Structure formats: C-alpha cells, structure tokens
C-alpha positions in Angstrom: 26.0 -19.2 7.4 24.5 -19.1 4.0 24.9 -16.1 1.7 21.9 -16.6 -0.6 20.8 -13.1 -1.5 19.3 -13.6 -5.0 20.2 -10.1 -6.4 23.3 -8.0 -6.9 23.4 -4.4 -7.8 25.8 -5.1 -10.7 24.2 -8.1 -12.2 23.4 -8.2 -15.9 20.5 -10.3 -17.1 21.6 -13.2 -19.3 25.3 -12.9 -18.1 26.6 -15.5 -15.4 27.2 -13.9 -12.1 30.9 -14.0 -11.2 30.2 -16.8 -8.5 28.7 -18.9 -11.3 31.1 -17.9 -14.1 33.5 -20.7 -15.2 35.5 -18.6 -17.7 38.1 -16.0 -16.9 39.5 -14.3 -20.1 42.6 -12.2 -20.4 43.8 -12.5 -16.8 46.1 -15.5 -16.8 49.0 -13.6 -15.4 47.0 -12.4 -12.3 45.5 -15.9 -11.8 48.9 -17.5 -11.9 50.3 -15.0 -9.3 47.5 -15.9 -6.9 47.8 -19.7 -7.5 51.5 -19.5 -6.9 51.0 -17.6 -3.7 48.4 -20.1 -2.5 50.4 -23.2 -3.1 53.5 -21.7 -1.5 51.7 -22.3 1.9 52.4 -18.7 2.9 49.7 -16.7 1.2 49.0 -13.3 2.6 45.7 -13.0 4.3 44.4 -10.1 2.2 44.6 -9.1 -1.4 43.3 -6.0 -3.3 42.3 -7.0 -6.9 42.3 -3.7 -8.7 41.5 -2.5 -12.2 38.8 -1.1 -14.4 35.2 -2.2 -13.7 34.2 -5.3 -15.8 37.6 -6.8 -16.5 37.1 -10.0 -14.3 38.2 -9.0 -10.7 35.1 -10.5 -9.1 35.3 -13.5 -11.4 38.9 -14.1 -10.3 38.0 -13.7 -6.7 35.2 -16.3 -6.9 37.4 -18.6 -9.0 40.1 -18.5 -6.2 37.5 -18.9 -3.4 36.0 -21.9 -5.2 39.4 -23.5 -5.7 40.6 -22.9 -2.1 37.4 -24.3 -0.7 37.7 -27.3 -3.0 41.4 -27.8 -2.2 41.9 -26.5 1.4 45.4 -28.1 1.5 47.9 -25.9 -0.5 50.4 -28.7 -0.6 47.9 -31.3 -2.0 49.0 -33.0 -5.2 46.0 -31.5 -7.2 47.1 -28.1 -6.1 50.7 -28.7 -7.1 49.7 -29.9 -10.6 46.9 -27.2 -11.2 47.5 -24.8 -14.1 44.8 -22.4 -12.9 41.9 -22.1 -10.6 39.6 -24.3 -12.6 37.2 -26.5 -10.5 34.7 -29.1 -11.8 31.3 -27.3 -11.7 29.8 -30.5 -10.1 32.1 -30.6 -7.1 30.2 -29.8 -3.9 32.2 -26.8 -3.1 31.7 -25.4 -6.6 27.9 -26.0 -6.5 27.7 -24.2 -3.1 29.7 -21.2 -4.3 27.6 -20.9 -7.4 24.4 -21.0 -5.3 25.7 -18.5 -2.8 25.3 -20.9 0.0 28.9 -22.1 1.0 29.0 -21.6 4.7 32.7 -20.5 4.6 32.3 -17.9 1.9 31.0 -14.4 2.6 30.2 -12.0 -0.2 29.9 -8.4 0.9 28.3 -5.9 -1.5 25.7 -3.1 -1.6 22.5 -4.5 -0.1 18.9 -4.1 -1.5 16.8 -1.4 0.1 13.3 -3.1 0.5 11.7 0.3 1.4 13.1 2.2 -1.5 13.0 -0.8 -3.9 16.5 -0.2 -5.2 20.1 -1.1 -4.2 21.8 1.2 -1.6 24.4 3.6 -3.0 26.9 2.5 -0.4 28.2 -0.7 1.3 27.3 0.0 5.0 29.0 -0.9 8.2 26.3 -3.5 8.9 27.5 -5.5 5.9 31.1 -5.5 7.2 29.9 -6.6 10.6 28.7 -9.8 9.1 32.3 -10.9 9.1 31.9 -11.5 12.9 29.7 -14.6 12.4 32.0 -16.0 9.7 35.3 -15.5 11.5 33.8 -16.0 15.0 33.3 -19.7 14.5 35.3 -22.6 13.2 35.2 -23.1 9.5 32.1 -25.1 8.7 33.8 -27.5 6.4 37.2 -27.6 8.2 39.2 -25.4 5.8 39.5 -21.8 5.0 37.0 -19.0 5.5 36.9 -16.4 2.7 35.5 -12.9 2.5 35.0 -11.2 -0.8 34.4 -7.4 -0.7 32.8 -6.3 -4.0 33.5 -3.5 -4.4 35.4 -1.9 -1.6 34.9 1.5 -3.4 31.3 1.4 -2.3 32.2 1.3 1.5 31.2 4.4 3.6 33.7 5.6 6.2 32.3 3.5 9.0 32.4 0.4 6.9 36.0 1.1 5.8 37.1 1.5 9.4 35.3 -1.8 10.4 37.0 -3.7 7.5 40.4 -2.2 8.6 39.9 -3.6 12.1 39.2 -7.1 10.8 42.2 -6.9 8.5 44.5 -5.9 11.4 43.6 -8.9 13.5 42.9 -11.7 10.9 41.9 -15.1 12.3 43.8 -18.3 11.2 43.1 -19.6 7.6 41.2 -16.5 6.7 41.3 -15.0 3.2 40.2 -11.5 2.1 39.7 -10.7 -1.5 39.0 -7.1 -1.8 37.8 -5.9 -5.3 38.5 -2.3 -6.0 38.0 -0.3 -9.2 40.0 2.7 -7.8 42.3 1.5 -4.9 43.7 5.0 -4.6 40.5 6.0 -2.9 40.7 3.3 -0.2 42.2 4.1 3.2 46.0 4.0 3.1 45.9 1.7 6.2 43.6 -0.7 4.2 46.1 -0.7 1.4 49.0 -1.2 3.6 47.6 -4.4 5.1 46.8 -6.0 1.7 48.9 -7.4 -1.2 48.1 -5.6 -4.4 47.3 -7.3 -7.7 46.4 -5.2 -10.6 44.4 -6.7 -13.4 44.9 -5.5 -17.1 42.2 -4.0 -19.3 41.1 -6.6 -21.8 42.2 -6.5 -25.4 39.4 -5.8 -28.0 39.8 -9.3 -29.5 39.5 -10.9 -26.1 36.2 -9.0 -25.6 34.9 -9.9 -29.0 35.6 -13.6 -28.2 33.8 -13.4 -24.8 30.8 -11.7 -26.3 30.6 -14.6 -28.8 31.2 -17.2 -26.1 28.4 -15.7 -24.0 26.0 -15.8 -27.0 25.6 -12.1 -27.1 27.1 -11.3 -30.6 24.4 -13.1 -32.6 22.8 -10.9 -35.3 25.4 -8.2 -35.3 27.9 -7.7 -38.2 31.7 -8.0 -37.7 32.2 -4.2 -37.9 29.8 -3.6 -35.0 31.2 -6.3 -33.0 34.7 -4.9 -33.4 33.5 -1.4 -32.6 31.7 -2.4 -29.5 34.8 -4.3 -28.3 36.9 -1.2 -28.8 34.5 1.2 -27.3 34.4 -1.1 -24.2 37.8 0.5 -23.3 39.1 -2.8 -22.0 36.0 -3.8 -20.1 33.8 -6.7 -21.0 31.0 -5.4 -18.8 30.9 -2.1 -20.6 30.9 -3.9 -24.0 27.9 -6.0 -23.0 26.1 -2.9 -21.9 26.9 -1.2 -25.1 25.3 -4.1 -27.0 22.3 -4.1 -24.8 21.8 -0.4 -25.1 22.5 -0.1 -28.9 25.6 1.7 -27.7 27.2 2.2 -31.1 24.2 4.4 -32.1 24.4 6.1 -28.7 28.0 6.9 -29.1 27.3 8.3 -32.6 24.4 10.5 -31.3 26.6 11.8 -28.5 29.6 12.6 -30.7 27.4 14.4 -33.3 26.3 16.7 -30.5 29.8 17.0 -28.8 31.5 17.9 -32.0 29.2 21.0 -32.3 30.0 22.4 -28.9 29.8 25.1 -27.5 26.8 25.4 -29.9 23.9 23.5 -28.4 21.7 21.4 -30.8 18.7 21.6 -28.5 16.5 19.3 -30.6 19.2 16.6 -30.7 20.0 17.0 -27.1 16.4 16.6 -26.0 15.9 13.7 -28.3 18.9 12.0 -26.8 17.8 12.9 -23.2 14.4 11.4 -23.8 16.0 8.1 -25.0 18.5 8.0 -22.1 15.8 8.8 -19.4 13.1 6.5 -20.7 11.5 4.1 -18.2 13.2 0.8 -17.8 16.3 2.1 -19.7 18.8 1.5 -17.0 21.4 0.0 -19.3 21.1 3.0 -21.7 21.4 5.5 -18.8 24.6 3.6 -17.5 26.0 3.5 -20.9 25.5 7.2 -21.5 27.4 8.1 -18.4 30.2 5.8 -19.4 30.3 7.4 -22.9 30.5 10.9 -21.4 33.3 9.9 -19.0 35.3 8.1 -21.7 34.9 11.1 -24.0 36.0 13.6 -21.4 39.0 11.4 -20.4 40.1 11.0 -24.0 39.7 14.8 -24.5 42.0 15.6 -21.6 44.5 12.8 -22.4 44.7 13.7 -26.1 44.9 17.4 -25.3 47.8 16.8 -22.9 49.7 14.7 -25.5 49.1 17.5 -28.2 50.4 20.2 -25.9 47.1 21.9 -25.2 47.1 25.0 -22.9 46.7 24.6 -19.2 43.5 26.5 -19.4 42.1 24.2 -21.9 43.1 21.1 -19.9 41.7 22.7 -16.7 38.4 23.5 -18.4 37.8 19.9 -19.5 39.1 18.4 -16.2 36.7 20.6 -14.3 33.8 19.4 -16.5 34.9 15.9 -15.8 34.7 16.5 -12.0 31.5 18.5 -12.1 29.7 15.8 -14.2 30.9 12.9 -12.1 29.8 14.7 -8.9 26.3 15.3 -10.5 26.1 11.6 -11.3 27.0 10.6 -7.7 24.4 13.1 -6.3 21.7 11.9 -8.7 22.2 8.3 -7.7 22.0 9.2 -4.0 18.9 11.4 -4.3 17.3 9.5 -7.3 17.0 12.7 -9.3 15.4 13.1 -12.7 17.5 11.5 -15.4 16.5 13.7 -18.2 17.5 16.8 -16.3 20.8 15.2 -15.5 21.5 14.6 -19.2 20.5 18.2 -20.1 22.8 19.5 -17.3 25.6 17.3 -18.6 25.5 19.0 -22.0 25.4 22.4 -20.4 28.5 21.6 -18.5 30.2 20.3 -21.6 29.2 23.5 -23.6 30.5 25.7 -20.8 33.8 23.8 -20.9 34.0 24.2 -24.6 33.5 27.9 -24.3 36.1 28.2 -21.6 38.6 26.2 -23.7 38.2 28.6 -26.5 38.5 31.8 -24.4 41.6 34.0 -24.7 42.4 33.1 -21.1 42.8 29.5 -22.0 45.4 30.1 -24.8 
C-alpha cells in the first residue's frame, strides 16, 4: 500500500519534508529514549510525541520509522551499536520512506479537498480507517508496520474514536507514532494507551544553526538571524516562516500598534491588515497569527509574574481565547483575512480598556 500523496498541509517550500529530512537538531535526549526502547525488544506499541509545533516531532517519527524498517530486528548488531536513528539515505527502506511509498508505513494527516482546492481543516475518520488495509495484512517486507499520525490534534471526534479502537487492539509488530502539539486535548483514553515523550523547544542558537544548514540565512545580518531565532520561541518552523514573511518587520509593525492600545492607530492597522491579507501571502498571514498568540501569551505570563490584578489577567486571557476561536472559525469558513485582522485589533483594544478599568485593579 503506497502512501504517495505529493502534498502536505504543513509543507514549506524549499524545506525538506520530515520524511526526507536527514537532520534532527536539539532532540538527542528524545531520540535516545526511543532508540533504547526499541533495542530493548519490548517497545510499547504506541507513543505520543508532544511539544510545540515545529521542533522536530514529525522528523523524529520518520527517523524512527526509517530506522525500524531498515533494521527490523531490535537485537541485530547494527541496532546494538547505533548511536541514533541515522540511516544511509541510499538504503532501500530510506528511499521508500522519503518517497512516501514504503508499503509498511502509513502517514495520516489532513487530506487535500479537491473540490475546495485547499486542505481540510480536520483529520477525518476516513483517514484513520486506512489503518485497516495496513494492519489487516502481513507486513509487506516481513517486518514492522508503522503508522504516523501527524498531527493527532487535527482529528475530529469520529477519527479520535476510530484511532482509539485500533490502539486498544494493536496487531503484532505494530508501531504508532502519534504527533501532538497539545496532548492535553486528546482523548484521555488515547493518552492512557500511549507512552508519552515530550520534546523540548529548540534553543535560539540551535535554530540559527539549522537556518544556516538549510541555506535560509543567506543575505541576512547576524542581528536579524539572532532575532528571528529568538522570536521563533523554540520552533524552527516558526523561525523559517518569520524569515519568509519578513517577520522581524511584521513584529515591529504589530508592536508599534499594540503599544498604543487601547488607542487605535487606524491607518497603521489598515496598512498592516492589507499586507497580512494580500493574495498569496499565506506565510505572512500564518506569521501574523503566531505573533498575536505569542504577544498575548507573554502579556499574561509576564503580568502574572509581576503580580497583575485578576481582572487584568482575565481581560487578556479572554482576548487570547476570543482571537484563537476567531482564527479557527475563519479557517473552517474561509472568511475574509483582512476583516479577521481588523477584528483582532478590536479585541486587543477592548482587552486593553478592560485591563485599565477600575474593576480590574
């Protein structure tokens, strides 16, 4: 059963897909834990790989899948001597995984909607049901059968229940690698049937090194590279998008407006909204949403550390929830992006007014 879909919702042009990526930066501890579990010969059948989006969870999942498919005997000498999950890219198993054509590897993710010409917003139950054809037959190459769910956070209720059923009755030599950005939102019964492995946010210097290794840091000065690496908040993916979207300038424009709240600089807001909502500016739009979430998260975190009033913290926490819900609704209904940006600043202005009101002190 080939898994040869050419597109992924989270793919970034010019950056290797996790199934093709040979590098894994900053996650040696997590990789070692998985490797030790595998060569023990008693590896648990399902793992949740958790952590912030863009820190290497899917890359680690594919590295492990490639290694296990290339070395199906956990007691083999090459497994015992391995320091990590590195596999020669020219090995047959590695080539098939990179091409998305290995018969014993199933990658479940949000599918492309041919009618609407965009990726679906959820991972539907029909995707999970594809496990029946993988696990219902003998492994095509006589070894393990591996399913990567990327990301489990995208599953709707029916899909989650279908995955639970498969996890409850796993076939022999089956391995599930469940990628999750927020495992607390998964069904408790799914979490209870999986081993948990949390990956750490990446250090800014690690991100800077990876941007250089990927050839994405050419033409930018050292200060900008450092700032992009810090603003990535531990996520290589976010730092890549910041570079692609001229994210440092975007951050500066947003902060100039945010620092003036609750006063609304309408000219600046409309100029920023036009830029964010421009045609073919998907990276800019995604980066803007990340900037707003990061800014609000820092506002609540720093306010709590500084002893801000309960009313102040509630005002900004409610803004965070309102804006995130608006983003989710806009994604489902394909709403106007400029209006979403304008509404975001109205929500922020209202939160600023509420935080300054007598009731919040």
